[in-house]
Structure formats: C-alpha cells, structure tokens
TIMAR-278779 format. One record per residue (C-alpha): residue number from 1; residue in one letter; x, y, z. Coordinates in Angstrom, 1 decimal, decimal comma. Layout:
N
NUM:a:X:Y:Z
...
***
This chain:
608
1:x:7,4:-16,0:31,3
2:x:11,0:-15,5:32,4
3:x:12,9:-13,3:30,0
4:x:16,0:-14,9:28,5
5:x:19,5:-13,5:28,8
6:x:22,5:-14,0:26,6
7:x:24,1:-16,4:29,1
8:x:21,1:-18,7:28,6
9:x:21,2:-18,8:24,8
10:x:24,9:-18,4:24,0
11:x:25,6:-22,1:23,6
12:x:22,6:-22,7:21,3
13:x:22,6:-23,2:17,6
14:x:19,6:-21,9:15,7
15:x:17,9:-22,6:12,5
16:x:17,1:-18,9:12,3
17:x:18,2:-15,8:13,9
18:x:16,0:-12,7:13,3
19:x:17,8:-9,4:13,9
20:x:15,1:-7,0:15,1
21:x:11,9:-7,6:17,0
22:x:9,6:-5,0:15,4
23:x:6,4:-5,8:13,5
24:x:8,2:-7,6:10,6
25:x:10,5:-9,7:12,8
26:x:7,9:-10,7:15,3
27:x:5,3:-11,7:12,7
28:x:7,9:-13,7:10,8
29:x:8,9:-15,6:14,0
30:x:5,2:-16,3:14,8
31:x:4,5:-17,4:11,2
32:x:7,4:-19,8:11,0
33:x:6,9:-21,4:14,5
34:x:3,2:-22,0:13,7
35:x:3,9:-23,5:10,3
36:x:7,2:-25,3:11,2
37:x:7,2:-25,8:14,9
38:x:10,5:-27,8:14,8
39:x:12,5:-24,7:13,9
40:x:14,8:-23,3:16,6
41:x:14,3:-19,5:16,3
42:x:16,0:-16,6:18,1
43:x:14,8:-13,0:17,9
44:x:17,3:-10,3:19,0
45:x:15,7:-7,0:19,9
46:x:17,4:-3,9:21,4
47:x:14,3:-2,5:23,2
48:x:12,8:-4,0:26,3
49:x:9,2:-4,4:27,6
50:x:6,8:-2,9:28,3
51:x:6,5:-0,8:25,1
52:x:4,4:2,3:25,4
53:x:0,9:2,3:24,0
54:x:0,7:4,5:20,9
55:x:4,5:4,0:20,3
56:x:5,6:6,3:17,5
57:x:6,0:3,8:14,7
58:x:4,6:3,9:11,2
59:x:2,3:1,2:10,2
60:x:-0,8:1,6:12,4
61:x:-3,3:1,2:9,5
62:x:-3,6:-2,1:7,6
63:x:-5,4:-2,9:4,4
64:x:-6,7:-6,1:2,9
65:x:-3,6:-8,1:2,0
66:x:-1,7:-7,3:5,2
67:x:-4,9:-7,8:7,3
68:x:-5,5:-11,2:5,8
69:x:-1,9:-12,2:6,5
70:x:-2,2:-11,2:10,2
71:x:-5,3:-13,4:10,4
72:x:-3,5:-16,3:8,7
73:x:-0,9:-16,3:11,4
74:x:-3,5:-16,7:14,0
75:x:-4,2:-13,2:15,1
76:x:-7,8:-12,8:14,0
77:x:-9,5:-13,1:17,4
78:x:-6,7:-11,0:19,0
79:x:-7,2:-8,2:16,5
80:x:-11,0:-8,3:17,0
81:x:-10,6:-8,1:20,7
82:x:-7,8:-5,6:21,2
83:x:-7,7:-3,3:18,2
84:x:-10,1:-1,3:16,0
85:x:-12,0:-2,4:12,9
86:x:-11,0:0,0:10,2
87:x:-13,8:1,6:8,2
88:x:-11,8:1,7:5,0
89:x:-9,7:4,5:3,5
90:x:-11,4:8,0:3,4
91:x:-10,1:10,9:1,4
92:x:-10,9:14,6:1,4
93:x:-8,8:16,0:-1,5
94:x:-8,6:19,5:-2,8
95:x:-7,0:21,5:0,0
96:x:-8,2:22,8:3,3
97:x:-9,5:26,2:2,2
98:x:-13,1:25,0:2,3
99:x:-15,2:23,8:5,3
100:x:-14,9:20,1:5,5
101:x:-18,6:19,5:4,6
102:x:-18,1:21,4:1,4
103:x:-15,1:19,2:0,3
104:x:-15,4:16,0:-1,7
105:x:-15,5:12,9:0,5
106:x:-14,3:9,7:-1,0
107:x:-14,9:6,6:1,1
108:x:-17,1:3,7:2,0
109:x:-20,7:4,1:3,1
110:x:-20,9:0,7:4,8
111:x:-18,6:-1,6:6,8
112:x:-16,2:-3,2:4,4
113:x:-16,9:-7,0:4,0
114:x:-13,2:-7,9:4,1
115:x:-11,9:-6,6:7,4
116:x:-8,9:-4,4:8,0
117:x:-7,6:-2,9:11,2
118:x:-6,3:0,2:13,0
119:x:-3,4:-1,2:15,1
120:x:-1,9:0,3:18,1
121:x:1,7:-0,6:17,4
122:x:3,0:-0,3:21,0
123:x:0,3:-2,6:22,4
124:x:0,5:-5,0:19,4
125:x:4,3:-5,5:19,5
126:x:4,2:-5,9:23,3
127:x:1,6:-8,6:23,0
128:x:3,3:-10,3:20,0
129:x:6,5:-10,7:22,1
130:x:4,6:-12,7:24,6
131:x:2,9:-14,7:21,9
132:x:6,1:-15,8:20,2
133:x:7,6:-16,7:23,5
134:x:4,5:-18,9:24,1
135:x:5,1:-20,4:20,7
136:x:8,6:-21,5:21,7
137:x:10,6:-18,7:20,1
138:x:13,7:-17,5:22,0
139:x:13,4:-13,7:22,5
140:x:16,5:-11,8:23,6
141:x:15,5:-8,2:24,6
142:x:17,8:-5,3:25,4
143:x:20,3:-6,9:23,1
144:x:22,2:-5,6:20,0
145:x:23,6:-7,2:16,9
146:x:27,2:-6,4:16,1
147:x:29,4:-8,2:13,6
148:x:27,8:-10,6:11,2
149:x:29,7:-13,3:9,3
150:x:27,7:-14,7:6,4
151:x:28,9:-18,0:5,0
152:x:27,9:-19,8:1,8
153:x:27,2:-23,4:1,1
154:x:26,1:-25,4:4,2
155:x:28,2:-23,5:6,7
156:x:26,5:-21,7:9,6
157:x:26,4:-17,9:9,8
158:x:27,8:-16,2:12,9
159:x:26,2:-13,3:14,7
160:x:27,8:-11,3:17,4
161:x:25,3:-10,3:20,1
162:x:25,7:-8,1:23,1
163:x:23,5:-7,6:26,1
164:x:24,7:-5,2:28,7
165:x:28,3:-6,2:29,4
166:x:27,9:-9,8:28,0
167:x:29,1:-10,7:24,5
168:x:28,7:-13,9:22,6
169:x:28,9:-15,2:19,0
170:x:25,8:-17,3:18,0
171:x:25,5:-19,5:14,9
172:x:22,5:-20,1:12,7
173:x:21,6:-21,7:9,3
174:x:19,4:-18,7:8,3
175:x:19,8:-15,1:9,1
176:x:17,0:-12,5:8,6
177:x:17,5:-8,7:8,9
178:x:14,4:-7,1:10,4
179:x:16,1:-4,1:11,9
180:x:13,9:-1,5:10,2
181:x:15,6:1,7:9,1
182:x:18,9:0,5:10,7
183:x:19,0:-1,9:7,7
184:x:22,1:-3,9:8,8
185:x:22,4:-6,0:5,6
186:x:21,0:-3,5:3,1
187:x:23,6:-0,9:4,2
188:x:26,5:-3,3:4,6
189:x:25,9:-4,9:1,2
190:x:25,1:-1,6:-0,6
191:x:21,7:-2,9:-1,7
192:x:19,8:0,4:-1,3
193:x:18,2:1,6:-4,5
194:x:16,5:4,9:-5,3
195:x:13,1:5,1:-6,9
196:x:12,7:8,8:-7,9
197:x:10,0:9,3:-5,3
198:x:11,1:11,9:-2,7
199:x:8,7:12,5:0,1
200:x:9,0:13,3:3,8
201:x:6,8:12,8:6,9
202:x:6,3:14,1:10,3
203:x:3,8:12,6:12,8
204:x:2,7:12,7:16,4
205:x:0,1:11,3:18,7
206:x:-2,5:13,3:20,6
207:x:-4,4:12,2:23,7
208:x:-7,9:11,1:23,1
209:x:-10,2:10,3:20,2
210:x:-10,3:12,8:17,3
211:x:-13,6:12,3:15,4
212:x:-13,5:14,1:12,1
213:x:-17,3:14,2:12,0
214:x:-17,2:16,6:14,9
215:x:-15,2:19,1:12,8
216:x:-18,5:20,2:11,2
217:x:-21,2:22,2:13,1
218:x:-24,3:20,2:14,1
219:x:-26,6:22,4:12,0
220:x:-25,0:20,8:8,9
221:x:-27,6:18,0:9,2
222:x:-26,8:16,1:6,0
223:x:-23,2:15,7:7,1
224:x:-24,2:14,3:10,5
225:x:-27,1:12,2:9,4
226:x:-25,3:10,4:6,7
227:x:-25,3:6,6:7,1
228:x:-21,6:6,5:7,6
229:x:-21,3:9,5:9,9
230:x:-21,0:7,5:13,1
231:x:-18,1:5,5:11,6
232:x:-16,0:8,2:9,9
233:x:-13,6:8,3:12,8
234:x:-12,7:4,6:12,3
235:x:-11,5:5,2:8,8
236:x:-8,0:6,2:8,0
237:x:-8,9:9,8:7,1
238:x:-6,8:11,8:4,6
239:x:-7,0:15,6:4,4
240:x:-5,3:16,3:1,0
241:x:-4,0:19,3:-0,9
242:x:-1,3:19,9:-3,5
243:x:1,8:18,0:-2,6
244:x:0,6:16,9:0,8
245:x:-1,8:14,8:2,8
246:x:-2,5:14,6:6,5
247:x:-3,6:11,3:8,1
248:x:-5,9:10,9:11,1
249:x:-5,8:7,4:12,5
250:x:-7,6:6,2:15,7
251:x:-5,8:3,8:18,1
252:x:-7,3:1,3:20,5
253:x:-5,5:3,0:23,4
254:x:-8,0:5,8:22,9
255:x:-5,4:8,2:21,4
256:x:-5,1:9,4:17,8
257:x:-2,2:9,4:15,4
258:x:-1,7:12,6:13,3
259:x:0,8:12,6:10,4
260:x:1,8:14,8:7,5
261:x:3,3:13,5:4,3
262:x:4,8:16,1:1,9
263:x:6,2:15,6:-1,6
264:x:9,6:17,3:-1,7
265:x:9,0:19,1:-5,0
266:x:6,1:21,1:-3,4
267:x:6,8:21,2:0,3
268:x:10,3:20,5:1,6
269:x:11,4:18,5:4,7
270:x:11,8:21,7:6,7
271:x:8,0:22,0:6,8
272:x:7,6:18,9:8,9
273:x:11,0:18,5:10,6
274:x:9,9:19,7:14,1
275:x:6,6:19,5:16,0
276:x:6,3:23,3:15,8
277:x:6,8:23,3:12,0
278:x:4,4:20,4:11,6
279:x:1,7:22,2:13,6
280:x:2,3:25,4:11,6
281:x:1,9:23,4:8,4
282:x:-1,4:22,1:9,5
283:x:-2,5:25,6:10,6
284:x:-1,7:26,9:7,1
285:x:-3,1:24,1:5,1
286:x:-5,8:22,4:7,2
287:x:-7,0:25,0:9,6
288:x:-10,1:23,0:10,6
289:x:-7,8:20,2:12,0
290:x:-5,5:22,8:13,5
291:x:-8,3:24,2:15,6
292:x:-9,2:20,7:16,8
293:x:-5,6:20,0:17,8
294:x:-5,2:23,2:19,8
295:x:-6,8:21,6:22,8
296:x:-5,1:18,3:22,5
297:x:-2,0:17,1:24,5
298:x:0,8:15,9:22,1
299:x:2,4:12,7:23,3
300:x:5,4:12,4:21,0
301:x:6,8:13,4:17,6
302:x:8,9:11,8:14,9
303:x:9,9:12,7:11,4
304:x:11,5:11,0:8,4
305:x:13,3:12,6:5,5
306:x:13,2:10,8:2,1
307:x:11,5:7,8:3,6
308:x:10,9:5,9:0,3
309:x:13,6:3,5:-1,0
310:x:14,0:0,4:-3,0
311:x:16,3:-2,6:-2,5
312:x:18,3:-4,7:-5,0
313:x:17,5:-8,0:-3,4
314:x:16,1:-9,4:-0,2
315:x:16,8:-13,2:-0,6
316:x:20,0:-15,1:-1,2
317:x:20,8:-18,7:-1,9
318:x:23,4:-18,2:0,8
319:x:20,5:-18,3:3,3
320:x:19,9:-14,8:4,4
321:x:16,9:-12,6:3,9
322:x:15,7:-9,0:4,5
323:x:12,1:-8,1:5,6
324:x:10,1:-5,0:6,5
325:x:11,6:-1,5:6,2
326:x:15,1:-3,0:6,4
327:x:14,4:-3,9:2,7
328:x:12,1:-1,6:0,8
329:x:9,6:1,1:1,8
330:x:7,2:2,7:-0,7
331:x:4,8:5,3:0,8
332:x:2,2:5,4:3,7
333:x:-0,7:6,3:1,4
334:x:-3,0:3,3:1,0
335:x:-1,3:1,8:4,1
336:x:0,8:-0,8:2,2
337:x:3,5:-1,3:4,9
338:x:2,0:-4,5:6,4
339:x:1,3:-5,8:2,9
340:x:5,0:-5,7:2,1
341:x:5,8:-7,3:5,5
342:x:3,4:-10,1:4,6
343:x:5,0:-10,6:1,2
344:x:8,6:-10,5:2,5
345:x:7,9:-12,8:5,4
346:x:6,1:-15,3:3,2
347:x:8,8:-15,2:0,6
348:x:11,3:-15,9:3,4
349:x:9,3:-18,9:4,5
350:x:9,2:-20,1:0,9
351:x:13,0:-19,9:0,7
352:x:13,4:-21,9:3,9
353:x:11,0:-24,5:2,6
354:x:13,0:-24,9:-0,6
355:x:16,2:-25,2:1,5
356:x:14,6:-27,9:3,7
357:x:13,5:-29,9:0,7
358:x:16,9:-29,6:-1,1
359:x:15,5:-27,5:-3,9
360:x:17,2:-24,9:-6,1
361:x:17,7:-21,9:-3,9
362:x:19,5:-19,9:-6,6
363:x:16,4:-20,2:-8,9
364:x:14,0:-19,3:-6,1
365:x:16,0:-16,4:-4,9
366:x:16,1:-14,9:-8,4
367:x:12,4:-15,4:-8,9
368:x:11,3:-14,0:-5,6
369:x:13,6:-11,0:-5,8
370:x:12,3:-10,3:-9,3
371:x:8,7:-10,6:-8,1
372:x:9,2:-8,4:-5,0
373:x:11,0:-5,7:-6,9
374:x:8,2:-5,6:-9,5
375:x:5,6:-5,3:-6,7
376:x:7,6:-2,5:-5,0
377:x:8,2:-0,7:-8,3
378:x:4,6:-0,9:-9,4
379:x:3,4:0,4:-6,1
380:x:5,8:3,3:-6,0
381:x:4,5:4,4:-9,4
382:x:1,1:5,1:-7,7
383:x:2,6:7,9:-5,6
384:x:5,6:9,3:-7,4
385:x:3,8:11,8:-9,6
386:x:0,6:12,3:-7,6
387:x:1,4:15,7:-5,9
388:x:-1,1:17,7:-8,0
389:x:-3,7:14,9:-8,0
390:x:-4,1:15,3:-4,2
391:x:-5,4:18,8:-4,9
392:x:-7,9:17,7:-7,6
393:x:-11,0:15,9:-6,2
394:x:-12,2:14,4:-9,5
395:x:-8,8:13,2:-10,6
396:x:-8,3:11,7:-7,1
397:x:-11,6:10,0:-7,4
398:x:-10,6:8,3:-10,7
399:x:-7,2:7,4:-9,3
400:x:-8,7:5,7:-6,2
401:x:-11,2:3,9:-8,4
402:x:-8,5:2,4:-10,5
403:x:-6,0:1,8:-7,7
404:x:-8,5:-0,2:-5,7
405:x:-9,5:-2,2:-8,7
406:x:-5,9:-3,1:-9,6
407:x:-4,9:-3,8:-6,0
408:x:-7,7:-6,1:-5,2
409:x:-7,5:-7,9:-8,6
410:x:-3,7:-8,6:-8,8
411:x:-1,4:-8,3:-5,8
412:x:-4,0:-9,3:-3,3
413:x:-4,9:-12,4:-5,3
414:x:-1,2:-13,2:-6,0
415:x:-0,6:-13,4:-2,3
416:x:-3,9:-14,9:-1,0
417:x:-4,0:-17,7:-3,6
418:x:-0,3:-18,5:-3,2
419:x:0,8:-17,8:-6,7
420:x:4,2:-16,7:-5,4
421:x:4,9:-20,4:-5,0
422:x:5,0:-20,8:-8,8
423:x:8,4:-21,4:-10,3
424:x:10,0:-21,9:-13,7
425:x:7,6:-22,1:-16,6
426:x:4,6:-22,0:-14,3
427:x:5,8:-18,6:-13,0
428:x:6,4:-17,5:-16,6
429:x:2,6:-18,0:-17,2
430:x:1,9:-15,3:-14,6
431:x:4,2:-12,6:-16,0
432:x:2,1:-11,2:-18,8
433:x:-1,0:-10,5:-16,6
434:x:1,2:-8,9:-13,9
435:x:3,0:-6,8:-16,4
436:x:-0,3:-5,8:-18,0
437:x:-1,7:-4,5:-14,7
438:x:1,5:-2,4:-14,2
439:x:1,2:-1,1:-17,8
440:x:-2,4:-0,1:-17,4
441:x:-1,8:1,4:-14,0
442:x:0,9:3,6:-15,4
443:x:-1,5:4,8:-18,1
444:x:-4,0:5,9:-15,4
445:x:-1,3:7,6:-13,3
446:x:-0,2:9,6:-16,3
447:x:-3,8:10,5:-17,2
448:x:-4,9:11,7:-13,8
449:x:-1,6:13,6:-13,4
450:x:-2,3:15,4:-16,7
451:x:-5,8:16,0:-15,7
452:x:-4,8:17,7:-12,4
453:x:-2,1:19,7:-14,3
454:x:-4,3:21,0:-17,2
455:x:-7,9:21,1:-16,0
456:x:-8,5:22,7:-12,6
457:x:-11,4:21,3:-10,6
458:x:-12,8:24,7:-9,8
459:x:-14,7:23,6:-6,8
460:x:-17,2:21,4:-8,7
461:x:-16,7:18,3:-6,7
462:x:-18,2:18,7:-3,3
463:x:-20,3:15,9:-1,8
464:x:-19,9:12,2:-1,1
465:x:-18,6:9,6:-3,5
466:x:-19,0:6,0:-2,4
467:x:-15,8:4,1:-2,8
468:x:-16,4:1,3:-3,4
469:x:-20,0:1,9:-4,6
470:x:-22,6:-0,8:-4,8
471:x:-23,1:-2,4:-7,2
472:x:-19,8:-2,1:-9,0
473:x:-16,8:-4,0:-10,3
474:x:-15,0:-2,7:-7,2
475:x:-17,4:-4,5:-4,9
476:x:-16,9:-7,7:-7,0
477:x:-13,1:-7,4:-6,7
478:x:-13,3:-6,7:-3,0
479:x:-15,7:-9,7:-2,3
480:x:-13,4:-12,0:-4,4
481:x:-10,7:-11,6:-1,7
482:x:-12,7:-14,2:0,3
483:x:-12,4:-16,9:-2,4
484:x:-10,1:-19,9:-2,5
485:x:-9,0:-20,9:-6,0
486:x:-6,6:-23,1:-7,8
487:x:-3,7:-21,7:-9,7
488:x:-5,5:-22,1:-13,0
489:x:-8,7:-20,4:-11,6
490:x:-6,7:-17,5:-10,2
491:x:-4,8:-16,9:-13,4
492:x:-8,1:-17,0:-15,3
493:x:-9,6:-14,5:-12,9
494:x:-6,6:-12,2:-13,1
495:x:-6,7:-12,4:-16,9
496:x:-10,4:-11,5:-16,9
497:x:-9,7:-8,6:-14,6
498:x:-6,9:-7,3:-16,8
499:x:-9,2:-7,3:-19,8
500:x:-11,7:-5,4:-17,8
501:x:-9,0:-3,1:-16,7
502:x:-8,2:-2,2:-20,3
503:x:-11,8:-1,2:-20,9
504:x:-11,8:0,9:-17,7
505:x:-8,6:2,8:-18,7
506:x:-10,2:3,4:-22,1
507:x:-13,3:4,6:-20,5
508:x:-11,4:7,1:-18,3
509:x:-9,6:8,4:-21,3
510:x:-12,7:8,9:-23,4
511:x:-14,6:10,6:-20,5
512:x:-11,7:13,0:-19,8
513:x:-11,1:14,0:-23,4
514:x:-14,8:14,7:-23,7
515:x:-14,8:16,9:-20,7
516:x:-11,7:18,7:-21,8
517:x:-13,3:20,3:-24,8
518:x:-11,9:20,7:-28,3
519:x:-9,1:23,1:-27,4
520:x:-7,8:21,3:-24,3
521:x:-8,3:17,7:-25,4
522:x:-5,3:17,5:-27,6
523:x:-3,0:18,9:-24,9
524:x:-4,4:16,4:-22,4
525:x:-4,0:13,5:-24,9
526:x:-0,3:14,5:-25,5
527:x:0,5:15,2:-21,8
528:x:-0,8:11,7:-20,9
529:x:1,3:10,1:-23,7
530:x:-1,9:8,3:-24,8
531:x:-0,9:8,0:-28,5
532:x:1,7:5,5:-27,3
533:x:-0,7:3,4:-25,1
534:x:-1,1:-0,2:-26,0
535:x:-4,8:0,0:-25,7
536:x:-7,9:-0,5:-27,7
537:x:-11,2:1,4:-27,4
538:x:-14,4:0,1:-29,0
539:x:-15,4:2,0:-32,0
540:x:-19,0:2,5:-30,7
541:x:-17,9:4,1:-27,4
542:x:-17,6:7,7:-28,9
543:x:-21,0:7,4:-30,5
544:x:-22,6:6,1:-27,3
545:x:-21,2:9,2:-25,5
546:x:-23,5:11,5:-27,4
547:x:-26,7:9,5:-27,2
548:x:-29,4:10,2:-24,5
549:x:-31,9:8,4:-22,4
550:x:-32,6:4,7:-22,8
551:x:-30,7:4,6:-26,0
552:x:-27,6:5,8:-24,2
553:x:-27,9:3,2:-21,5
554:x:-28,3:0,5:-24,0
555:x:-25,3:1,8:-26,0
556:x:-22,9:1,9:-22,9
557:x:-21,2:-1,3:-21,9
558:x:-21,7:-2,6:-18,3
559:x:-18,2:-1,4:-17,4
560:x:-18,9:2,0:-18,8
561:x:-22,1:2,3:-16,8
562:x:-20,1:1,1:-13,7
563:x:-17,5:3,8:-14,1
564:x:-20,3:6,4:-14,6
565:x:-22,2:5,2:-11,6
566:x:-19,2:5,7:-9,4
567:x:-17,5:8,8:-10,9
568:x:-20,6:10,6:-12,2
569:x:-21,5:11,4:-15,8
570:x:-18,9:13,1:-18,0
571:x:-19,7:16,5:-19,6
572:x:-19,6:16,3:-23,4
573:x:-17,7:19,5:-24,1
574:x:-15,6:18,1:-27,0
575:x:-17,1:17,4:-30,3
576:x:-17,6:13,9:-31,6
577:x:-15,3:14,6:-34,5
578:x:-12,5:15,9:-32,3
579:x:-12,7:12,8:-30,1
580:x:-12,6:10,5:-33,1
581:x:-9,7:12,3:-34,5
582:x:-7,6:12,1:-31,3
583:x:-8,6:8,5:-30,5
584:x:-8,2:7,1:-34,0
585:x:-4,9:5,3:-33,2
586:x:-6,6:3,5:-30,3
587:x:-9,9:2,5:-31,8
588:x:-10,4:-1,2:-32,0
589:x:-10,4:-1,2:-35,8
590:x:-6,9:0,4:-35,8
591:x:-5,0:-1,4:-33,0
592:x:-5,2:-4,8:-31,3
593:x:-3,7:-5,1:-27,8
594:x:-3,3:-8,7:-26,7
595:x:-2,4:-9,8:-23,2
596:x:1,0:-11,3:-23,1
597:x:2,6:-9,3:-25,9
598:x:4,0:-6,5:-23,8
599:x:7,3:-5,1:-25,0
600:x:9,2:-5,4:-21,7
601:x:9,8:-8,4:-19,5
602:x:8,8:-8,3:-15,8
603:x:12,5:-8,0:-14,9
604:x:12,8:-4,8:-17,0
605:x:9,6:-3,4:-15,5
606:x:11,1:-3,9:-12,0
607:x:14,6:-2,6:-13,0
608:x:16,2:-0,4:-10,4
***
C-alpha cells in the first residue's frame, strides 16, 4: 500500500487523530475502525517502516486481560501464526546464590487454558501498521505533532503536523494522545501524579533462544524430566532477589529479551543505567544467567529511571483522551502493560460512543477516570512494598496465589463482561465489590511484606509449586475467563469471589501466625496491622489447625484445603491459646464484615 504524505491528508477533516503509532495507538485505531467503520481516523507517527525485529520496547509479554483484548480486535489468528504462546508466569524467588534447581520454582505445570502471548514488538507494530491501513485508517509516518489547540463544545480541535519540510494544521472532533513517554497532553496539562512506587529498569536483547532449563546440568534428572521442562523457556521467567527481579522473555524472531527491574530503596538506578552496569548487576546477583549471557551477542540496550507514574485523568468531556504509557504506567511485573492499553482504548471507545449518541460526556468522563485511577492505584499497591518479598520464596508463593485470584476474579471480569459500560446507579452497585477486592489485597500485601521482613525463609522452600495448581480455586477463576455473563450474573460472581477472598486472607493470616511461634506471632500481627482489618475468621479455624488425620480434613473448609494444597501445610509452632488471643478481634463471634460497608468510597481509594 502506498504510504501517505502530509500533502495528501492536509485538507481532510477527521473524526479522530491519534498522536502516536505505537502499540496503544495502533490497537486503538484498529479497534475503532472495526467497530465503527464510518469513522475517519488519522494516526500520526514519527518513526517509519520497517521497524526492527526485537525493537527495544517494553510490553513483550501479555497476560489474560490484554491477550483477550488483542483477540477481540481480530488478532487471534495472527498471534497464533506469528508470535509465541506464553507458558504463563514463572518465578524463581530467593536470590541467585543457589543453583537454579535448588531454588523454589512457582509456575504452571501445564499449558494455560486461556491463552496469552510473547509478542515481538517490532514485528507486531510493523504488521499492525499494514493492518490498520487495510482497515481504512490514514497512517502518516515520519511525522511529528507540534502545537495542539483543544477546543470545547462542538468545535474541532486543531493539530499542527510536520513531515520533513511540510507543515499543516489538521482538524478533528476527537484527539487521542498515544505518544508514550513523550506524553504530550499529560505533560502539557500537568496531569502526572506520583504513586510512591520508585523503581528503575534496564533491558537488552540477545541473539538467539535462551532456554532457562539448559542452565541446569543434565545429570539433574528431576529438573529435566519434569512435565513442564520442555516449556519453561516459553514462560516469562523471573529470577528474583531482594529488591530486584530479572526477566527472560523469548521472542518469535528467535531472540530473547533480558531485563532488570530494581526497587530504588534497595538498588539505585546507577546499577542498571548502562549495559556494562546491568551486566555487572546480573553477574553479582544472578551468576548462572550471567554465565549464559557471556556467549550471547547483545543487540541493543535501554533503561528507564522511575518508570512508574499515575495520571489525574485520561478522558475529558471536551473530546480528548490519553492511552497507553502517555497516561499511567504501573510496573512490568505480572505484565500488565497491555491490560491497561486494553482498558484505556476501550474506555476511549466508550466516550466516543456516548458522544455519538448525544449522551452525558461529563458524567461518563468522571466515571471512567475514577474507574481507571482505581485500577491503576490498586495495581501499583501490588508492587510498591514488595522488595523484600522477592527474596522470600514462601511469602512470594502466597502473594502470587492471592494476586492471581484477585486479578482473574475482578479486573479481568470487569473488562471481559463489559461492566465498564455501567453508569449512574448501576455503576454504584459495582463499587462495593471492587473496593472490597482492593481492601483485601492490601491486607495480603501487608501480610507478606511483614512475613518477609520478620521471618526469614532460611532455604526451606526449594522445589516446584504449581501455580495455578489443579484442582484449586485458581483454576476455577482462570477457567471462568472463558464465560459470557449478564451484568447481574457477573456481579453475583464477583461478590461470591470477594467472600471467598475474605476467607483466603483469613486463612493466610492464621497459617502465618501459627508458623511464627508464640514469640514472633504478635510482632507479625502488629507489623501487618491485622488488628485493624475488616475481616472475620471462623471460630472453628483455630481448633481445626491442631487436629490430625481425617478429623483435620473434615474440620478444614474447602478453601482452607485449597490453600494448603497449593502452599503446603503450615507448621503449628504457636500455641492454640496464643493464636486465639491474637485473633480474638477478628473471630466471627466478635466482628462482622459485610460487603458494601467499607469506610472509603472508590474515589477515595483511587485518590492521587
């Protein structure tokens, strides 16, 4: 297809101009043209084609929400044919002082039912450009956006565009900023917000396939004969220690992405600011990987300082929007980047739908901004205090168990079942369950953080931990991502999961206090702030902990057995009397926690 130039498009008026043709801008253009083919759309992008394979962009690994979004916009067959099926997230916490086969391995044993992908961003964005052109989108490459004049009411916005020596002012009804870290609108309108999560990253690509299974000598037969051994390399593999983690991501080009994330309070930006320092960091903290990389050609390098940020608002009744990294960015752990692109793009389409129907744009902008900020804030909470957890295998195992459960149960279902379309009183009905998930999740993050701080793992946690394990509540929540429900059915499902979540959090607390022993249990209880938790624990749970055999199995609830099956049996070091004394404020006869009576509104929970 002949590429457009500014002379060709300068006399056109557009329904939408997208500033930036990266992953966010390209997928938005494809989504809108497929769903509303009458729209006249222009994408302005400064780079030209062809993009290099293994381009050094963040966002190569997708998870369920973002993957389902890519499939919804017609990319399922393309992803199957041109990119790699991801074998889930796989974690090796505890630091690199041990041989890999002696570390804890948390990850799936079997191919995940709901697909996710390892995406070669250079190849993907190159192909997406051709796709949106075929869809009828105007794509202006090698062009830059200059002055922007935003107008209110029904007046068209104006965008100054330059391409080489040519200059033109173009008009549009809707303007979207998808310029990534350039963040034209966020910077211009002073919408950047901090989030108290300071972390840095440095990453590079190496030539060829890096298979983590090959890091272990062949004589370690259990490692190599495991059911999942042949698929380890397709996972997003995380080598983790205190205040850092290193990713290993395969790309369909045959190359491999290597990245280091460091929490600033433990390892400063200087440790990853150059390729030499990044490699030295790996040598010091993950020597097994360093030896593998010695013989690999490095293709590129990039780093980011303080990559995480929030945003005050991304949608305006004055018909502008911000998507992708131009708005908020949380953290690369758990690969949520494409998730937030999916949410922001879909919220943008929702705003344009309301505009076309003559609806209340002010109301929808307030609601969608509130929802988005809450999702960003709740996600950042997963990472902000986790530096020590990465060095503690059993605390990380409990964290991953909970984080998977809450992710699949709430944000995934909110998006996949279209609950973001709710407005007014109907939206109000969703607030309590969303707030409850955030509340429970914050309890878990405080608990595992206190665990990692006060109770060292002491090398007890080697071996494989299936995550998710079968059968388990995690498998149920994962499989439910394939369902199609009404609003009422989805809310009922989320409410049920939130009630189960309360029991899971109580179970984690009981187990951990029991393991802490009489002397440490009180310190742990106080460090986690558990006395203030809005939580109830069944009176019989403490008694069940100290029964044995069949009687114990009968005394434990199905969810308690589920947690034990996945995390292993807790050691009962604390006395029954000490546990009852500490947990007295939370026992069901003393406190009732009801969904929907949380003390803070969703807006407060998402406050910046």
